[in-house]
N, C-alpha and C positions, 0 to 999 in steps of 0.2 A: 516450334519450327522445326523441320526434318533437318537431318545431316545433310551436307553438301555430298553430291555424288563423288565417290572417290575412285581413283585409278591408280594401279601398281605399275611402277616404271621400273625396270630392271636396268643395270648399268647406268645409273643416273647421275653419277658424280661428276662426268666430264661428256664432253663431244655431244654426240646425238642425243643421248639420254638426258644430259643435263638441259641441251636446249629444248627438248621434249618438255621435260620436267617444268621449265620457266613458262613455257607456253601454254600449257594446258592449266598451270596456275592462273594465268592470265585471263583463261577461259573461264574461270570459276570453279575448276575441279579442286578437290582436295585429293594431293598427291602422296602416296607413300613410296619413297623413294629408295630403291635398294641398290646396293653396291658394296663390293669388298673395301673400297676406299673410304674409310671413317673419316679422314681429314677433310676429303672433297665433299663428303655429305654435309660434315659440319660448317663448310662455307658455303655449300648451296642453302641449307637450312636458315644460317643467320641472314643470308639475303632475302630468302622467300617469306619469312615469317610463319606465323602458326598453322598455315595450311598445308605446309609440307611437313610429312613424318619421316624422319630418316632411318633407315633400317640396315644394319651392317649385316652382310652375310653372303656367302657363295652361292651364287643360282645353281651350281652344279650339285647343291645339298638339297634334298627334297625338303628337309626341315626348314631350310631358309625359305621356300616358296610357301609351305603351311603357314609360316610365322608371317608372312605377307598378307595372307587371307585374312588370318586373326587381327592383324593391324588394322586391315581395312574396314573390318566390320560389316554390319549388315548395309552400309551404304556403296558397297563395292560395285560398281557399273562398269569398269574398263579395266584392260590390261594391257601394257605393252612390254613384248619381250624382244629388249633391246641389246642386251649384256652380250659382248662377244669378244673373242680374241682374234688378232689378226695374226696368224702365224704363216709365213710363206718360206719358201725355200725350195731346192730341188726334191723332188718326190723321192728318187731312189736314196737319197740321203737324210730322209725324215725319219727322226726316232719313234718308237712305238709311244713314248711318254708324250711327246708333243702332238702326235695324232690323236691319242686318246683325249687329251685335254681339250684340244680343237672341237672335237666331237662331243665332248661333255658340256662345253660351255654353248657352243653354236647350234648343237642339234637337240640333244638331250634336255638341256634346260629349257629351250621352248617347248618341245613336245610335253614335259611335265608341268611347265607354266601355264600351258593350255588346258591340261587336265584339271590343274587345280583351280584355274578361273572357271572351267564348265561347271565342275562340282559346285564351286560356291554360287554361281548363277542360279543352277537349279534347284539349290537348296533355298535360295533367296526368292524364286519365282521371278526372276528378272530376266529381260532380254539383253543381256550384256554385250558388249563389242570387244574383240581382241584385235590388236595389231601386231604383227611380227615382223621384225626388221630383216629383209632378206638382203640381196645384193646384186649388182649385175653380173656377179661372176656366178650366179645360178643360170645365166642364160647364154654368157659368152667369156670365158675366162682367159686366162694369161699364164704362160708357163710359170710354176713355180706357187700355184694357188691351188692345188688339186685338192687337198684336205678341206681347205676353207670353202671352196666351190661346192663339193659334194655335200657338206653340212647344210649350205644355204640353199642347194637344191632341194634337201629333205625337208627344209622349212617352209618351201612352198608347197610341197606335196603335203605337208602339214596343215598348212592353211586351206589348201583344198578339201582335206578330209573334214575337218572340223567344220566347215560350211556345210558339207554334204550331210554330215550327221546330225548336226544340231541346228541348222537352218530353219528347220519347220517349228522349232521351239522358242524362235526370235533372238537366238544368239547369232552374231556375225562375226566372222573371222576374215581379215584381209592382211596384206602384207604390203610393205613399202620396199623398194628395190632401187637403193641410191646408187649413183655412180661414184666418181672420186670426190670425196668430201675432207675439208681441211679441219681435223680434229687433232687433238694432242697426239694421238698416235700417228697420223700422217705427218704433222709437223715434225716429230721426232725422226721419221725418215729423211725429210727435207734437210733438218738440221745434220745428221749425220752423212749426208752425200758430198763429195768433193764440189760439186757445183749445183747448189739447191735451186738456184733460177732456172737452170737448164733442166733439171727433173720437174719443176713444176711447169715449165713451158710444155715438156713433153705429156704431161697429165692433161693440160688444156688442149692440146691438139688432138687429142682422142675425143672430144666434144665438138659436136658443129657450133656449138655457142662459144666455143675458146673460153671455158672458164670452168673453174671447180667450185663445187657446191660448198655452201656454210651448212653447220648443223642446222640452223634455223631454217632454211630451205626444207630440209627433210621432217623438221618437227612441224612445219605448217601441214605436210602431208598426212601425218600422222593424227594432228588434231581434226583435220577434215574427215578421216576415216573413222575417228571416233563419235563424231558430231550426228545430229539428227538429219542434217542434210545429206549424209552418206547412208540412209537407212535402208536402201535398195541394193547397195553394194555389198556381196559377200562372196568369199572366195576369190576376190580380185587382187591383182598385184599391181599396184601403182608405181611405176616407174619414174623416179625422180633422178634424172640423171644428164639432164641438158642434150638429149638425143644421142647419148654416147653408144647406147645398145644397139641403135640403128645404124649408126656409122661402121660398126665393125672395129677392128684394132689391126695394128702392125705389130706382128709377133717378132720379140728380139730372140737372137740366137741364145741357146744354151751353152754356157762358157765351157771349154774343156771336153765337149764331146763331138764325136764325128758321126756324121750320117750312115745310117745302116741301110743299106739296100735291101728291103723286105720283099721285093718282087719275086723272087726264087722260092720255090717250095710253099707258097701260100695258096689257098683256096677259098 
């Protein structure tokens, strides 16, 4: 009996990554679940059973990604670049360290993850599938998210590049761009707010459907893009945002800043 097809999911200990790992397990995949959170991975593995292999490591380290390839073995057929850090704040006050970490995890790691996946697919002679997790911030962002949005825009350029270069060899690379999703990270933002209900309502108001997504909503899109039903989708960005990116957004003011009239001396 051949080994079950295997997929690597980064950032799999919580949120979208955890939901994706669970969904792919239900669909019959063997999952190599990669995360820095060893306790979260242990809990996921205990609930998932033997078809999930936890792997502790930082996606910003190349050695972690090559270890994922080795752990997946010759049955590797899918790769999900999900791991990300959500760093936001006024750009003029942003530190070099936070910018470097945002780009390392949100852009460099998917770039190297795609490279390692492609190398493995070529070595194995399989037409594997890659799914990158982007964001609606790649299409229309809000104040305070410049570094994050820049990284996610790069992820979508990466997705197109892999499609163009390796599509003729049967390798597919697509992306999912979620809207606001209730993950542990976003719930922490709500819990820290003076009025969590008001913040949640403001997020819901950005969507024509007046709802915030669940991680399972995004996981369903990832599962589809990895499946044979999506065999002719390549270089595609699947927006799972309840219409948020179509509706636009109301921009909040930047606190403590006065408007600068730049009409004079410009050309």
